[in-house]
PDB file of N, CA, C and O in Angstrom:
ATOM      1  N   MET A   1      -4.057  17.610   4.214  1.00  0.00           N
ATOM      2  CA  MET A   1      -4.514  16.715   3.163  1.00  0.00           C
ATOM      3  C   MET A   1      -3.742  15.403   3.276  1.00  0.00           C
ATOM      4  O   MET A   1      -2.544  15.396   3.559  1.00  0.00           O
ATOM      5  N   LEU A   2      -4.425  14.324   3.058  1.00  0.00           N
ATOM      6  CA  LEU A   2      -3.854  12.993   3.170  1.00  0.00           C
ATOM      7  C   LEU A   2      -2.997  12.654   1.954  1.00  0.00           C
ATOM      8  O   LEU A   2      -3.399  12.910   0.819  1.00  0.00           O
ATOM      9  N   ASN A   3      -1.832  12.087   2.186  1.00  0.00           N
ATOM     10  CA  ASN A   3      -0.954  11.623   1.107  1.00  0.00           C
ATOM     11  C   ASN A   3      -1.125  10.127   0.925  1.00  0.00           C
ATOM     12  O   ASN A   3      -1.096   9.377   1.901  1.00  0.00           O
ATOM     13  N   ILE A   4      -1.305   9.682  -0.317  1.00  0.00           N
ATOM     14  CA  ILE A   4      -1.512   8.264  -0.610  1.00  0.00           C
ATOM     15  C   ILE A   4      -0.519   7.815  -1.670  1.00  0.00           C
ATOM     16  O   ILE A   4      -0.413   8.418  -2.738  1.00  0.00           O
ATOM     17  N   LEU A   5       0.199   6.757  -1.360  1.00  0.00           N
ATOM     18  CA  LEU A   5       1.162   6.166  -2.283  1.00  0.00           C
ATOM     19  C   LEU A   5       0.495   5.046  -3.062  1.00  0.00           C
ATOM     20  O   LEU A   5      -0.077   4.125  -2.478  1.00  0.00           O
ATOM     21  N   VAL A   6       0.572   5.131  -4.377  1.00  0.00           N
ATOM     22  CA  VAL A   6       0.041   4.083  -5.241  1.00  0.00           C
ATOM     23  C   VAL A   6       1.224   3.479  -5.981  1.00  0.00           C
ATOM     24  O   VAL A   6       1.794   4.107  -6.873  1.00  0.00           O
ATOM     25  N   THR A   7       1.589   2.263  -5.610  1.00  0.00           N
ATOM     26  CA  THR A   7       2.687   1.578  -6.278  1.00  0.00           C
ATOM     27  C   THR A   7       2.138   0.792  -7.463  1.00  0.00           C
ATOM     28  O   THR A   7       0.958   0.442  -7.490  1.00  0.00           O
ATOM     29  N   GLY A   8       2.978   0.523  -8.419  1.00  0.00           N
ATOM     30  CA  GLY A   8       2.523  -0.202  -9.605  1.00  0.00           C
ATOM     31  C   GLY A   8       1.498   0.601 -10.380  1.00  0.00           C
ATOM     32  O   GLY A   8       0.490   0.065 -10.840  1.00  0.00           O
ATOM     33  N   SER A   9       1.761   1.877 -10.518  1.00  0.00           N
ATOM     34  CA  SER A   9       0.758   2.770 -11.104  1.00  0.00           C
ATOM     35  C   SER A   9       0.494   2.527 -12.585  1.00  0.00           C
ATOM     36  O   SER A   9      -0.452   3.086 -13.140  1.00  0.00           O
ATOM     37  N   SER A  10       1.307   1.712 -13.226  1.00  0.00           N
ATOM     38  CA  SER A  10       1.051   1.419 -14.641  1.00  0.00           C
ATOM     39  C   SER A  10       0.195   0.164 -14.810  1.00  0.00           C
ATOM     40  O   SER A  10      -0.189  -0.179 -15.928  1.00  0.00           O
ATOM     41  N   GLY A  11      -0.101  -0.515 -13.716  1.00  0.00           N
ATOM     42  CA  GLY A  11      -0.943  -1.714 -13.771  1.00  0.00           C
ATOM     43  C   GLY A  11      -2.421  -1.358 -13.832  1.00  0.00           C
ATOM     44  O   GLY A  11      -2.782  -0.182 -13.863  1.00  0.00           O
ATOM     45  N   GLN A  12      -3.270  -2.371 -13.849  1.00  0.00           N
ATOM     46  CA  GLN A  12      -4.714  -2.179 -13.969  1.00  0.00           C
ATOM     47  C   GLN A  12      -5.271  -1.324 -12.834  1.00  0.00           C
ATOM     48  O   GLN A  12      -5.916  -0.306 -13.083  1.00  0.00           O
ATOM     49  N   LEU A  13      -5.026  -1.730 -11.597  1.00  0.00           N
ATOM     50  CA  LEU A  13      -5.574  -0.999 -10.454  1.00  0.00           C
ATOM     51  C   LEU A  13      -4.954   0.388 -10.345  1.00  0.00           C
ATOM     52  O   LEU A  13      -5.667   1.370 -10.133  1.00  0.00           O
ATOM     53  N   GLY A  14      -3.641   0.478 -10.486  1.00  0.00           N
ATOM     54  CA  GLY A  14      -2.967   1.770 -10.413  1.00  0.00           C
ATOM     55  C   GLY A  14      -3.465   2.742 -11.466  1.00  0.00           C
ATOM     56  O   GLY A  14      -3.650   3.927 -11.186  1.00  0.00           O
ATOM     57  N   SER A  15      -3.679   2.250 -12.667  1.00  0.00           N
ATOM     58  CA  SER A  15      -4.193   3.099 -13.754  1.00  0.00           C
ATOM     59  C   SER A  15      -5.593   3.611 -13.445  1.00  0.00           C
ATOM     60  O   SER A  15      -5.912   4.770 -13.708  1.00  0.00           O
ATOM     61  N   GLU A  16      -6.422   2.741 -12.886  1.00  0.00           N
ATOM     62  CA  GLU A  16      -7.787   3.139 -12.527  1.00  0.00           C
ATOM     63  C   GLU A  16      -7.772   4.185 -11.418  1.00  0.00           C
ATOM     64  O   GLU A  16      -8.528   5.155 -11.462  1.00  0.00           O
ATOM     65  N   ILE A  17      -6.911   3.985 -10.427  1.00  0.00           N
ATOM     66  CA  ILE A  17      -6.817   4.952  -9.332  1.00  0.00           C
ATOM     67  C   ILE A  17      -6.306   6.291  -9.862  1.00  0.00           C
ATOM     68  O   ILE A  17      -6.804   7.345  -9.468  1.00  0.00           O
ATOM     69  N   ARG A  18      -5.325   6.255 -10.744  1.00  0.00           N
ATOM     70  CA  ARG A  18      -4.806   7.497 -11.331  1.00  0.00           C
ATOM     71  C   ARG A  18      -5.914   8.252 -12.065  1.00  0.00           C
ATOM     72  O   ARG A  18      -6.025   9.472 -11.946  1.00  0.00           O
ATOM     73  N   GLU A  19      -6.721   7.531 -12.815  1.00  0.00           N
ATOM     74  CA  GLU A  19      -7.803   8.151 -13.573  1.00  0.00           C
ATOM     75  C   GLU A  19      -8.842   8.787 -12.646  1.00  0.00           C
ATOM     76  O   GLU A  19      -9.388   9.847 -12.953  1.00  0.00           O
ATOM     77  N   LEU A  20      -9.110   8.139 -11.517  1.00  0.00           N
ATOM     78  CA  LEU A  20     -10.135   8.625 -10.592  1.00  0.00           C
ATOM     79  C   LEU A  20      -9.602   9.602  -9.543  1.00  0.00           C
ATOM     80  O   LEU A  20     -10.383  10.258  -8.854  1.00  0.00           O
ATOM     81  N   SER A  21      -8.299   9.700  -9.422  1.00  0.00           N
ATOM     82  CA  SER A  21      -7.706  10.505  -8.349  1.00  0.00           C
ATOM     83  C   SER A  21      -8.171  11.963  -8.311  1.00  0.00           C
ATOM     84  O   SER A  21      -8.278  12.521  -7.219  1.00  0.00           O
ATOM     85  N   PRO A  22      -8.453  12.610  -9.451  1.00  0.00           N
ATOM     86  CA  PRO A  22      -8.920  13.999  -9.371  1.00  0.00           C
ATOM     87  C   PRO A  22     -10.255  14.168  -8.635  1.00  0.00           C
ATOM     88  O   PRO A  22     -10.603  15.276  -8.226  1.00  0.00           O
ATOM     89  N   LEU A  23     -10.991  13.084  -8.468  1.00  0.00           N
ATOM     90  CA  LEU A  23     -12.275  13.157  -7.781  1.00  0.00           C
ATOM     91  C   LEU A  23     -12.126  13.256  -6.265  1.00  0.00           C
ATOM     92  O   LEU A  23     -13.103  13.523  -5.564  1.00  0.00           O
ATOM     93  N   PHE A  24     -10.917  13.043  -5.754  1.00  0.00           N
ATOM     94  CA  PHE A  24     -10.694  12.976  -4.320  1.00  0.00           C
ATOM     95  C   PHE A  24      -9.723  14.063  -3.866  1.00  0.00           C
ATOM     96  O   PHE A  24      -8.818  14.449  -4.606  1.00  0.00           O
ATOM     97  N   GLU A  25      -9.915  14.540  -2.674  1.00  0.00           N
ATOM     98  CA  GLU A  25      -9.064  15.593  -2.130  1.00  0.00           C
ATOM     99  C   GLU A  25      -7.890  14.996  -1.357  1.00  0.00           C
ATOM    100  O   GLU A  25      -7.720  15.261  -0.167  1.00  0.00           O
ATOM    101  N   TYR A  26      -7.091  14.197  -2.039  1.00  0.00           N
ATOM    102  CA  TYR A  26      -5.894  13.588  -1.472  1.00  0.00           C
ATOM    103  C   TYR A  26      -4.712  13.939  -2.363  1.00  0.00           C
ATOM    104  O   TYR A  26      -4.886  14.267  -3.537  1.00  0.00           O
ATOM    105  N   ASN A  27      -3.520  13.868  -1.806  1.00  0.00           N
ATOM    106  CA  ASN A  27      -2.302  13.963  -2.604  1.00  0.00           C
ATOM    107  C   ASN A  27      -1.887  12.552  -2.968  1.00  0.00           C
ATOM    108  O   ASN A  27      -1.514  11.774  -2.090  1.00  0.00           O
ATOM    109  N   PHE A  28      -1.943  12.207  -4.234  1.00  0.00           N
ATOM    110  CA  PHE A  28      -1.553  10.880  -4.684  1.00  0.00           C
ATOM    111  C   PHE A  28      -0.111  10.906  -5.175  1.00  0.00           C
ATOM    112  O   PHE A  28       0.303  11.841  -5.860  1.00  0.00           O
ATOM    113  N   PHE A  29       0.646   9.878  -4.823  1.00  0.00           N
ATOM    114  CA  PHE A  29       2.002   9.671  -5.312  1.00  0.00           C
ATOM    115  C   PHE A  29       1.967   8.379  -6.125  1.00  0.00           C
ATOM    116  O   PHE A  29       1.792   7.299  -5.562  1.00  0.00           O
ATOM    117  N   PHE A  30       2.129   8.481  -7.426  1.00  0.00           N
ATOM    118  CA  PHE A  30       2.090   7.317  -8.305  1.00  0.00           C
ATOM    119  C   PHE A  30       3.512   6.901  -8.650  1.00  0.00           C
ATOM    120  O   PHE A  30       4.285   7.697  -9.183  1.00  0.00           O
ATOM    121  N   THR A  31       3.854   5.662  -8.347  1.00  0.00           N
ATOM    122  CA  THR A  31       5.204   5.175  -8.629  1.00  0.00           C
ATOM    123  C   THR A  31       5.144   3.858  -9.400  1.00  0.00           C
ATOM    124  O   THR A  31       4.135   3.154  -9.421  1.00  0.00           O
ATOM    125  N   GLN A  32       6.269   3.569 -10.023  1.00  0.00           N
ATOM    126  CA  GLN A  32       6.469   2.290 -10.701  1.00  0.00           C
ATOM    127  C   GLN A  32       7.757   1.687 -10.155  1.00  0.00           C
ATOM    128  O   GLN A  32       8.494   2.341  -9.417  1.00  0.00           O
ATOM    129  N   ARG A  33       8.018   0.455 -10.517  1.00  0.00           N
ATOM    130  CA  ARG A  33       9.183  -0.243  -9.987  1.00  0.00           C
ATOM    131  C   ARG A  33      10.491   0.498 -10.265  1.00  0.00           C
ATOM    132  O   ARG A  33      11.398   0.476  -9.433  1.00  0.00           O
ATOM    133  N   ASP A  34      10.599   1.154 -11.427  1.00  0.00           N
ATOM    134  CA  ASP A  34      11.845   1.853 -11.754  1.00  0.00           C
ATOM    135  C   ASP A  34      12.062   3.103 -10.897  1.00  0.00           C
ATOM    136  O   ASP A  34      13.192   3.575 -10.780  1.00  0.00           O
ATOM    137  N   SER A  35      10.989   3.649 -10.292  1.00  0.00           N
ATOM    138  CA  SER A  35      11.148   4.815  -9.430  1.00  0.00           C
ATOM    139  C   SER A  35      11.093   4.477  -7.950  1.00  0.00           C
ATOM    140  O   SER A  35      11.604   5.241  -7.131  1.00  0.00           O
ATOM    141  N   LEU A  36      10.485   3.350  -7.582  1.00  0.00           N
ATOM    142  CA  LEU A  36      10.425   2.906  -6.183  1.00  0.00           C
ATOM    143  C   LEU A  36      10.216   1.401  -6.161  1.00  0.00           C
ATOM    144  O   LEU A  36       9.162   0.909  -6.564  1.00  0.00           O
ATOM    145  N   ASP A  37      11.213   0.675  -5.693  1.00  0.00           N
ATOM    146  CA  ASP A  37      11.126  -0.784  -5.584  1.00  0.00           C
ATOM    147  C   ASP A  37      10.691  -1.124  -4.164  1.00  0.00           C
ATOM    148  O   ASP A  37      11.492  -1.044  -3.232  1.00  0.00           O
ATOM    149  N   ILE A  38       9.413  -1.508  -3.993  1.00  0.00           N
ATOM    150  CA  ILE A  38       8.884  -1.753  -2.652  1.00  0.00           C
ATOM    151  C   ILE A  38       9.450  -3.013  -2.004  1.00  0.00           C
ATOM    152  O   ILE A  38       9.221  -3.250  -0.817  1.00  0.00           O
ATOM    153  N   SER A  39      10.181  -3.818  -2.758  1.00  0.00           N
ATOM    154  CA  SER A  39      10.827  -4.987  -2.160  1.00  0.00           C
ATOM    155  C   SER A  39      12.086  -4.595  -1.388  1.00  0.00           C
ATOM    156  O   SER A  39      12.649  -5.408  -0.654  1.00  0.00           O
ATOM    157  N   LYS A  40      12.521  -3.353  -1.557  1.00  0.00           N
ATOM    158  CA  LYS A  40      13.673  -2.829  -0.819  1.00  0.00           C
ATOM    159  C   LYS A  40      13.133  -1.983   0.334  1.00  0.00           C
ATOM    160  O   LYS A  40      12.794  -0.812   0.164  1.00  0.00           O
ATOM    161  N   LEU A  41      13.062  -2.606   1.504  1.00  0.00           N
ATOM    162  CA  LEU A  41      12.418  -1.988   2.648  1.00  0.00           C
ATOM    163  C   LEU A  41      13.005  -0.629   3.005  1.00  0.00           C
ATOM    164  O   LEU A  41      12.256   0.298   3.313  1.00  0.00           O
ATOM    165  N   ASP A  42      14.322  -0.492   2.970  1.00  0.00           N
ATOM    166  CA  ASP A  42      14.931   0.788   3.329  1.00  0.00           C
ATOM    167  C   ASP A  42      14.544   1.893   2.349  1.00  0.00           C
ATOM    168  O   ASP A  42      14.311   3.033   2.753  1.00  0.00           O
ATOM    169  N   GLU A  43      14.476   1.558   1.073  1.00  0.00           N
ATOM    170  CA  GLU A  43      14.069   2.524   0.049  1.00  0.00           C
ATOM    171  C   GLU A  43      12.607   2.934   0.255  1.00  0.00           C
ATOM    172  O   GLU A  43      12.262   4.112   0.161  1.00  0.00           O
ATOM    173  N   LEU A  44      11.763   1.950   0.536  1.00  0.00           N
ATOM    174  CA  LEU A  44      10.345   2.219   0.768  1.00  0.00           C
ATOM    175  C   LEU A  44      10.153   3.078   2.013  1.00  0.00           C
ATOM    176  O   LEU A  44       9.384   4.039   1.990  1.00  0.00           O
ATOM    177  N   GLN A  45      10.840   2.743   3.088  1.00  0.00           N
ATOM    178  CA  GLN A  45      10.713   3.496   4.329  1.00  0.00           C
ATOM    179  C   GLN A  45      11.143   4.951   4.138  1.00  0.00           C
ATOM    180  O   GLN A  45      10.479   5.868   4.621  1.00  0.00           O
ATOM    181  N   GLU A  46      12.240   5.152   3.441  1.00  0.00           N
ATOM    182  CA  GLU A  46      12.724   6.503   3.179  1.00  0.00           C
ATOM    183  C   GLU A  46      11.698   7.305   2.372  1.00  0.00           C
ATOM    184  O   GLU A  46      11.421   8.462   2.687  1.00  0.00           O
ATOM    185  N   TYR A  47      11.145   6.690   1.345  1.00  0.00           N
ATOM    186  CA  TYR A  47      10.156   7.366   0.501  1.00  0.00           C
ATOM    187  C   TYR A  47       8.928   7.751   1.321  1.00  0.00           C
ATOM    188  O   TYR A  47       8.424   8.869   1.217  1.00  0.00           O
ATOM    189  N   VAL A  48       8.454   6.810   2.137  1.00  0.00           N
ATOM    190  CA  VAL A  48       7.262   7.055   2.944  1.00  0.00           C
ATOM    191  C   VAL A  48       7.516   8.178   3.947  1.00  0.00           C
ATOM    192  O   VAL A  48       6.667   9.052   4.125  1.00  0.00           O
ATOM    193  N   GLU A  49       8.664   8.161   4.594  1.00  0.00           N
ATOM    194  CA  GLU A  49       8.981   9.199   5.568  1.00  0.00           C
ATOM    195  C   GLU A  49       9.117  10.573   4.909  1.00  0.00           C
ATOM    196  O   GLU A  49       8.671  11.573   5.470  1.00  0.00           O
ATOM    197  N   GLN A  50       9.716  10.627   3.750  1.00  0.00           N
ATOM    198  CA  GLN A  50       9.906  11.906   3.050  1.00  0.00           C
ATOM    199  C   GLN A  50       8.586  12.503   2.578  1.00  0.00           C
ATOM    200  O   GLN A  50       8.445  13.723   2.490  1.00  0.00           O
ATOM    201  N   ASN A  51       7.635  11.650   2.278  1.00  0.00           N
ATOM    202  CA  ASN A  51       6.374  12.120   1.702  1.00  0.00           C
ATOM    203  C   ASN A  51       5.176  11.973   2.637  1.00  0.00           C
ATOM    204  O   ASN A  51       4.047  12.254   2.237  1.00  0.00           O
ATOM    205  N   THR A  52       5.403  11.540   3.862  1.00  0.00           N
ATOM    206  CA  THR A  52       4.341  11.362   4.855  1.00  0.00           C
ATOM    207  C   THR A  52       3.160  10.602   4.263  1.00  0.00           C
ATOM    208  O   THR A  52       2.050  11.125   4.160  1.00  0.00           O
ATOM    209  N   ILE A  53       3.421   9.377   3.883  1.00  0.00           N
ATOM    210  CA  ILE A  53       2.415   8.534   3.246  1.00  0.00           C
ATOM    211  C   ILE A  53       1.571   7.818   4.300  1.00  0.00           C
ATOM    212  O   ILE A  53       2.088   7.379   5.328  1.00  0.00           O
ATOM    213  N   SER A  54       0.285   7.705   4.037  1.00  0.00           N
ATOM    214  CA  SER A  54      -0.628   6.990   4.920  1.00  0.00           C
ATOM    215  C   SER A  54      -0.966   5.623   4.322  1.00  0.00           C
ATOM    216  O   SER A  54      -0.780   5.389   3.128  1.00  0.00           O
ATOM    217  N   ASN A  55      -1.460   4.734   5.168  1.00  0.00           N
ATOM    218  CA  ASN A  55      -1.872   3.410   4.720  1.00  0.00           C
ATOM    219  C   ASN A  55      -3.065   3.546   3.783  1.00  0.00           C
ATOM    220  O   ASN A  55      -4.056   4.191   4.126  1.00  0.00           O
ATOM    221  N   LEU A  56      -2.975   2.958   2.636  1.00  0.00           N
ATOM    222  CA  LEU A  56      -3.975   3.123   1.578  1.00  0.00           C
ATOM    223  C   LEU A  56      -5.183   2.206   1.727  1.00  0.00           C
ATOM    224  O   LEU A  56      -6.249   2.527   1.202  1.00  0.00           O
ATOM    225  N   SER A  57      -5.062   1.099   2.410  1.00  0.00           N
ATOM    226  CA  SER A  57      -6.096   0.061   2.332  1.00  0.00           C
ATOM    227  C   SER A  57      -7.498   0.562   2.664  1.00  0.00           C
ATOM    228  O   SER A  57      -8.433   0.270   1.919  1.00  0.00           O
ATOM    229  N   ILE A  58      -7.675   1.297   3.740  1.00  0.00           N
ATOM    230  CA  ILE A  58      -9.014   1.764   4.099  1.00  0.00           C
ATOM    231  C   ILE A  58      -9.521   2.798   3.106  1.00  0.00           C
ATOM    232  O   ILE A  58     -10.714   2.833   2.805  1.00  0.00           O
ATOM    233  N   TYR A  59      -8.637   3.634   2.598  1.00  0.00           N
ATOM    234  CA  TYR A  59      -9.050   4.651   1.648  1.00  0.00           C
ATOM    235  C   TYR A  59      -9.357   4.044   0.286  1.00  0.00           C
ATOM    236  O   TYR A  59     -10.231   4.526  -0.434  1.00  0.00           O
ATOM    237  N   LEU A  60      -8.642   2.997  -0.060  1.00  0.00           N
ATOM    238  CA  LEU A  60      -8.904   2.309  -1.318  1.00  0.00           C
ATOM    239  C   LEU A  60     -10.301   1.708  -1.308  1.00  0.00           C
ATOM    240  O   LEU A  60     -11.014   1.754  -2.310  1.00  0.00           O
ATOM    241  N   GLN A  61     -10.683   1.149  -0.178  1.00  0.00           N
ATOM    242  CA  GLN A  61     -12.025   0.587  -0.062  1.00  0.00           C
ATOM    243  C   GLN A  61     -13.069   1.696  -0.220  1.00  0.00           C
ATOM    244  O   GLN A  61     -14.081   1.504  -0.894  1.00  0.00           O
ATOM    245  N   THR A  62     -12.831   2.833   0.387  1.00  0.00           N
ATOM    246  CA  THR A  62     -13.750   3.967   0.269  1.00  0.00           C
ATOM    247  C   THR A  62     -13.836   4.437  -1.176  1.00  0.00           C
ATOM    248  O   THR A  62     -14.924   4.720  -1.679  1.00  0.00           O
ATOM    249  N   MET A  63     -12.679   4.520  -1.850  1.00  0.00           N
ATOM    250  CA  MET A  63     -12.669   4.929  -3.246  1.00  0.00           C
ATOM    251  C   MET A  63     -13.454   3.944  -4.102  1.00  0.00           C
ATOM    252  O   MET A  63     -14.223   4.346  -4.975  1.00  0.00           O
ATOM    253  N   TYR A  64     -13.258   2.650  -3.850  1.00  0.00           N
ATOM    254  CA  TYR A  64     -13.954   1.621  -4.620  1.00  0.00           C
ATOM    255  C   TYR A  64     -15.467   1.787  -4.478  1.00  0.00           C
ATOM    256  O   TYR A  64     -16.200   1.753  -5.466  1.00  0.00           O
ATOM    257  N   LEU A  65     -15.918   1.965  -3.255  1.00  0.00           N
ATOM    258  CA  LEU A  65     -17.353   2.126  -3.033  1.00  0.00           C
ATOM    259  C   LEU A  65     -17.879   3.389  -3.698  1.00  0.00           C
ATOM    260  O   LEU A  65     -18.982   3.388  -4.246  1.00  0.00           O
ATOM    261  N   THR A  66     -17.106   4.461  -3.656  1.00  0.00           N
ATOM    262  CA  THR A  66     -17.509   5.709  -4.304  1.00  0.00           C
ATOM    263  C   THR A  66     -17.631   5.518  -5.806  1.00  0.00           C
ATOM    264  O   THR A  66     -18.584   5.997  -6.421  1.00  0.00           O
ATOM    265  N   VAL A  67     -16.676   4.824  -6.395  1.00  0.00           N
ATOM    266  CA  VAL A  67     -16.700   4.577  -7.839  1.00  0.00           C
ATOM    267  C   VAL A  67     -17.916   3.728  -8.207  1.00  0.00           C
ATOM    268  O   VAL A  67     -18.557   3.972  -9.230  1.00  0.00           O
ATOM    269  N   GLN A  68     -18.233   2.744  -7.385  1.00  0.00           N
ATOM    270  CA  GLN A  68     -19.398   1.912  -7.649  1.00  0.00           C
ATOM    271  C   GLN A  68     -20.675   2.748  -7.655  1.00  0.00           C
ATOM    272  O   GLN A  68     -21.557   2.560  -8.493  1.00  0.00           O
ATOM    273  N   ILE A  69     -20.754   3.666  -6.710  1.00  0.00           N
ATOM    274  CA  ILE A  69     -21.927   4.552  -6.638  1.00  0.00           C
ATOM    275  C   ILE A  69     -21.970   5.456  -7.857  1.00  0.00           C
ATOM    276  O   ILE A  69     -23.027   5.623  -8.464  1.00  0.00           O
ATOM    277  N   LEU A  70     -20.822   6.051  -8.230  1.00  0.00           N
ATOM    278  CA  LEU A  70     -20.793   6.946  -9.389  1.00  0.00           C
ATOM    279  C   LEU A  70     -21.152   6.217 -10.673  1.00  0.00           C
ATOM    280  O   LEU A  70     -21.800   6.793 -11.546  1.00  0.00           O
ATOM    281  N   ASN A  71     -20.743   4.967 -10.801  1.00  0.00           N
ATOM    282  CA  ASN A  71     -21.039   4.190 -12.002  1.00  0.00           C
ATOM    283  C   ASN A  71     -22.525   3.880 -12.140  1.00  0.00           C
ATOM    284  O   ASN A  71     -23.009   3.625 -13.242  1.00  0.00           O
ATOM    285  N   ARG A  72     -23.233   3.900 -11.042  1.00  0.00           N
ATOM    286  CA  ARG A  72     -24.681   3.604 -11.076  1.00  0.00           C
ATOM    287  C   ARG A  72     -25.528   4.846 -11.381  1.00  0.00           C
ATOM    288  O   ARG A  72     -26.730   4.738 -11.624  1.00  0.00           O
ATOM    289  N   MET A  73     -24.907   6.000 -11.366  1.00  0.00           N
ATOM    290  CA  MET A  73     -25.652   7.245 -11.610  1.00  0.00           C
ATOM    291  C   MET A  73     -25.894   7.456 -13.083  1.00  0.00           C
ATOM    292  O   MET A  73     -26.506   8.451 -13.472  1.00  0.00           O
TER     293      MET A  73
END
């Protein structure tokens, strides 16, 4: 199963992804600045390596398109 890191999970996009995450067969990791500061490269790298995180961009686009389709039903 694919692991996906969602940073800024309390923001608009992060909140929407959290709400929709049960619809997808991925392991989501939701973080905020107090639990993971992505401006600290060493901290981010360690977190990603420990949790085997994949690049979210392509999957986010897929999720967006899926949500658009579901909203039209």
